[in-house]
N, C-alpha and C positions, 0 to 999 in steps of 0.2 A: 227662460223658456226651455232651451235646450234642443231637444229634436222633436219638436212639432211639425206636423205634416201640413203645412201651409196650405197645400193645394186640397186635402180633406178637407180643413176647416173651412176653407172658402166655400166648398160644396155643402158642408153640413150646417154651416153657421154663417151665411152670407152677410149678415148685418153686423157681425162682431168686429170690433175695432181692435187691433192688435199693434204693438210695438214689436219690432224685430230688428236684429242685427243685418246690416247689408249684406254679409255671407249667406245668412238663412234666406234672405229674397233671391240672391244669385242662383243658390242651389233649387229653390223652387222653380225659377225661370228654366234652369238646364232640366230639371225634371220634366216641364211643361213640354217644353220644346221636343225631347225625346219622345214623349207619349203621343205627340201632334205628328211627329215623323214617323212613328210605328204605324199609326192610324192611316195617314197618307200612303205610304207604300203597300200596306194592305189593300186599301182600296185601288190603288193603281194595279196591282196584281191582279185583283177581282176583275177589274174593267178590261185590262189586256187579254185575260183567257176568256171572256166572254164575248170579246170584241173580234175573236176569229171564228169562222164559220167550216164546217166539214162541206165537202162536196154534196153530200146528201142534204144536208140544210138548206144549201143556195139551190140546188134543184127543187127542192120542195118550195121554199120561198118565191122564186122567180117563175115557178112553174115551167122548168125547161129540162131537158134531156142531158145526159153525159156527153152525148155528141155536140149538143150546143155549147157547152161548157169548153169542150175540147177546142172548138172553131174560135170561142172568143178568146180563148188563151193563145192559138196561134196569131190571132189577127192583133193582138194586144189590147182589144177591147175589156176584157177583164183577165187580171193576171193573178194569180195565186201566189201565195209566199210558202216557203218551205219550212215546217217547224219539225223538227225531231225525225226528218226524213218523210214526213207526210206533207200533203198539200192542204193549205187552208186558205179562206177567203176573207178579207178584210170587210167587216159588217158595214164600214162606211163605205165602201166601194159599191156594196150591193145595196145600200140606201140609195145612192146617186141613181142607180139602174133604176130602182123602183120610182123615184120621183122624176125620172125622166131627163135626167142632167147628164 
């Protein structure tokens, strides 16, 4: 069979029975792992970016002032993280406040 794209074949013709060399199966497995790795890393980057909120977003979501955020930071109640020289707040921390935890 030579250079058959096993993954594409499986997607396009899922009921097809094939006979292949172990090396072809191993290569298909490596390619599948690489594709999954790329998708997982892309999703993780997207989640990480969306899980950090700006001060303005936090103020709006919690309906609090800049002064309140400053006091919470000083008391350790809500600590921001510094990203690229800017303060961001973890959405998980904001969710806990909203839930009353």
